[in-house]
C-alpha positions as YAML, in Angstrom:
chain: A
units: angstrom
residues:
- id: 1
  name: UNK
  ca: [-180.32, -93.59, -118.89]
- id: 2
  name: UNK
  ca: [-181.97, -92.23, -115.70]
- id: 3
  name: UNK
  ca: [-182.15, -94.29, -112.26]
- id: 4
  name: UNK
  ca: [-185.45, -95.05, -110.88]
- id: 5
  name: UNK
  ca: [-185.12, -92.12, -108.63]
- id: 6
  name: UNK
  ca: [-184.22, -89.51, -111.12]
- id: 7
  name: UNK
  ca: [-186.11, -87.91, -113.99]
- id: 8
  name: UNK
  ca: [-185.23, -86.11, -117.30]
- id: 9
  name: UNK
  ca: [-186.43, -82.48, -117.58]
- id: 10
  name: UNK
  ca: [-186.97, -80.27, -120.23]
- id: 11
  name: UNK
  ca: [-186.44, -76.39, -119.34]
- id: 12
  name: UNK
  ca: [-189.46, -74.49, -120.59]
- id: 13
  name: UNK
  ca: [-187.76, -71.03, -119.64]
- id: 14
  name: UNK
  ca: [-184.24, -69.44, -119.09]
- id: 15
  name: UNK
  ca: [-183.34, -70.14, -115.23]
- id: 16
  name: UNK
  ca: [-179.96, -71.41, -113.18]
- id: 17
  name: UNK
  ca: [-179.11, -74.82, -112.54]
- id: 18
  name: UNK
  ca: [-175.78, -75.16, -110.39]
- id: 19
  name: UNK
  ca: [-173.58, -72.71, -112.71]
- id: 20
  name: UNK
  ca: [-175.20, -73.72, -116.05]
- id: 21
  name: UNK
  ca: [-177.87, -71.05, -117.69]
- id: 22
  name: UNK
  ca: [-180.91, -73.54, -118.76]
- id: 23
  name: UNK
  ca: [-183.56, -72.66, -121.10]
- id: 24
  name: UNK
  ca: [-185.83, -73.93, -123.55]
- id: 25
  name: UNK
  ca: [-183.12, -74.99, -126.44]
- id: 26
  name: UNK
  ca: [-181.07, -76.55, -123.67]
- id: 27
  name: UNK
  ca: [-181.35, -81.14, -123.70]
- id: 28
  name: UNK
  ca: [-183.19, -82.58, -121.51]
- id: 29
  name: UNK
  ca: [-180.97, -83.67, -118.18]
- id: 30
  name: UNK
  ca: [-181.58, -85.75, -115.20]
- id: 31
  name: UNK
  ca: [-182.50, -84.58, -111.92]
- id: 32
  name: UNK
  ca: [-183.35, -86.37, -108.79]
- id: 33
  name: UNK
  ca: [-187.56, -86.91, -108.26]
- id: 34
  name: UNK
  ca: [-188.09, -84.40, -105.73]
- id: 35
  name: UNK
  ca: [-186.22, -81.40, -107.79]
- id: 36
  name: UNK
  ca: [-188.02, -82.37, -111.16]
- id: 37
  name: UNK
  ca: [-191.51, -81.75, -109.61]
- id: 38
  name: UNK
  ca: [-190.32, -78.46, -108.15]
- id: 39
  name: UNK
  ca: [-189.05, -77.82, -111.47]
- id: 40
  name: UNK
  ca: [-192.37, -78.58, -112.63]
- id: 41
  name: UNK
  ca: [-194.59, -76.52, -109.65]
- id: 42
  name: UNK
  ca: [-192.09, -73.72, -110.44]
- id: 43
  name: UNK
  ca: [-193.47, -72.82, -114.12]
- id: 44
  name: UNK
  ca: [-189.43, -73.99, -115.40]
- id: 45
  name: UNK
  ca: [-189.18, -77.08, -116.74]
- id: 46
  name: UNK
  ca: [-191.37, -80.21, -117.70]
- id: 47
  name: UNK
  ca: [-191.01, -83.79, -116.91]
- id: 48
  name: UNK
  ca: [-190.45, -85.37, -120.23]
- id: 49
  name: UNK
  ca: [-188.82, -89.23, -119.43]
- id: 50
  name: UNK
  ca: [-190.04, -91.40, -115.83]
- id: 51
  name: UNK
  ca: [-188.44, -94.51, -115.26]
- id: 52
  name: UNK
  ca: [-190.25, -96.86, -112.46]
- id: 53
  name: UNK
  ca: [-188.25, -99.39, -110.51]
- id: 54
  name: UNK
  ca: [-188.79, -102.47, -111.60]
- id: 55
  name: UNK
  ca: [-191.24, -103.77, -108.63]
- id: 56
  name: UNK
  ca: [-192.75, -107.15, -108.57]
- id: 57
  name: UNK
  ca: [-196.20, -106.90, -109.48]
- id: 58
  name: UNK
  ca: [-199.06, -107.22, -106.86]
- id: 59
  name: UNK
  ca: [-201.87, -109.16, -106.90]
- id: 60
  name: UNK
  ca: [-204.93, -107.07, -108.40]
- id: 61
  name: UNK
  ca: [-207.06, -107.38, -105.16]
- id: 62
  name: UNK
  ca: [-206.51, -105.12, -102.36]
- id: 63
  name: UNK
  ca: [-205.05, -106.37, -98.98]
- id: 64
  name: UNK
  ca: [-207.01, -107.82, -96.67]
- id: 65
  name: UNK
  ca: [-206.02, -105.24, -94.08]
- id: 66
  name: UNK
  ca: [-206.86, -101.97, -96.28]
- id: 67
  name: UNK
  ca: [-210.27, -103.39, -96.20]
- id: 68
  name: UNK
  ca: [-210.98, -103.42, -92.75]
- id: 69
  name: UNK
  ca: [-212.10, -100.40, -90.75]
- id: 70
  name: UNK
  ca: [-209.43, -98.97, -88.01]
- id: 71
  name: UNK
  ca: [-210.04, -100.05, -84.73]
- id: 72
  name: UNK
  ca: [-212.26, -97.55, -82.32]
- id: 73
  name: UNK
  ca: [-209.27, -97.75, -79.12]
- id: 74
  name: UNK
  ca: [-211.54, -94.69, -77.00]
- id: 75
  name: UNK
  ca: [-208.21, -92.72, -77.21]
- id: 76
  name: UNK
  ca: [-208.59, -89.05, -78.70]
- id: 77
  name: UNK
  ca: [-206.72, -88.72, -81.56]
- id: 78
  name: UNK
  ca: [-203.54, -86.23, -81.80]
- id: 79
  name: UNK
  ca: [-202.26, -83.80, -84.62]
- id: 80
  name: UNK
  ca: [-206.45, -83.25, -85.17]
- id: 81
  name: UNK
  ca: [-208.49, -80.88, -85.07]
- id: 82
  name: UNK
  ca: [-212.26, -81.30, -83.28]
- id: 83
  name: UNK
  ca: [-215.58, -79.83, -85.03]
- id: 84
  name: UNK
  ca: [-215.58, -76.18, -85.38]
- id: 85
  name: UNK
  ca: [-217.08, -74.41, -82.52]
- id: 86
  name: UNK
  ca: [-219.10, -71.40, -82.57]
...
């Protein structure tokens, strides 16, 4: 069975996966999650099975920190564009 960071993909078109030809008649096979998303985005395969990591269940209410707005430090934010000029 697939690990938590793997997904099972079913090819929907013909393509090369390493040294193998994959096509719509091929059996589903495991790939890393990032590769499965890439194959899906490019239209080569569809994800048929995802295995989630067994994590403890989180409480239903959101965390206290998530409800508070970020503090205004008065500093200029880096990496963001300002309002449009013109």
